[in-house]
C-alpha positions in Angstrom: 11.4 8.5 21.2 9.5 5.9 20.0 7.1 5.2 23.0 6.3 9.1 22.0 5.6 7.8 18.3 3.9 4.7 19.2 1.8 6.9 21.2 0.6 8.7 19.0 -0.2 5.7 17.0 -2.1 4.1 19.7 -3.7 6.9 20.2 -5.0 8.2 16.9 -6.1 4.4 16.7 -7.8 4.3 19.6 -9.8 7.9 18.6 -10.4 7.1 14.7 -13.3 4.0 15.9 -14.9 6.3 18.4 -14.3 10.6 17.2 -16.7 11.6 14.3 -13.9 14.1 12.4 -11.3 10.7 13.3 -13.3 7.8 12.5 -14.7 10.4 8.9 -10.2 10.8 8.2 -9.7 7.0 9.0 -12.4 5.8 6.6 -11.2 8.5 3.7 -7.5 7.2 3.7 -8.7 3.5 4.9 -11.8 2.3 3.4 -15.7 2.0 3.7 -16.4 0.6 7.0 -13.2 0.4 8.3 -14.5 0.7 12.6 -16.9 -2.5 11.9 -16.1 -5.2 14.1 -15.2 -7.2 11.2 -12.4 -5.6 10.5 -10.7 -5.3 13.4 -7.7 -7.8 12.7 -7.2 -6.6 9.9 -6.5 -2.7 11.7 -4.5 -4.8 14.3 -2.6 -6.6 11.6 -1.6 -3.9 9.4 -0.7 -1.5 12.6 1.5 -4.0 13.5 3.1 -4.1 9.6 3.5 -0.7 9.8 5.0 -0.8 13.5 7.6 -3.5 12.1 8.7 -1.9 9.3 9.4 1.6 11.0 11.0 0.2 14.3 13.2 -3.0 13.1 15.7 -2.9 11.0 15.9 -5.3 8.3 17.9 -8.4 8.3 20.8 -8.9 5.7 
């Protein structure tokens, strides 16, 4: 099940850079200019933070 959700996240991320509707949706939820190359590292970092928080158990 985790693989399915990961695939959905990465597909949505990929298409948000390419498609008009998903690009606009991504811009609304994140910020203007999110698709610029200068923001690629930010997008990767924030996506990985989300995935770590969602999939890993916190250490006690």
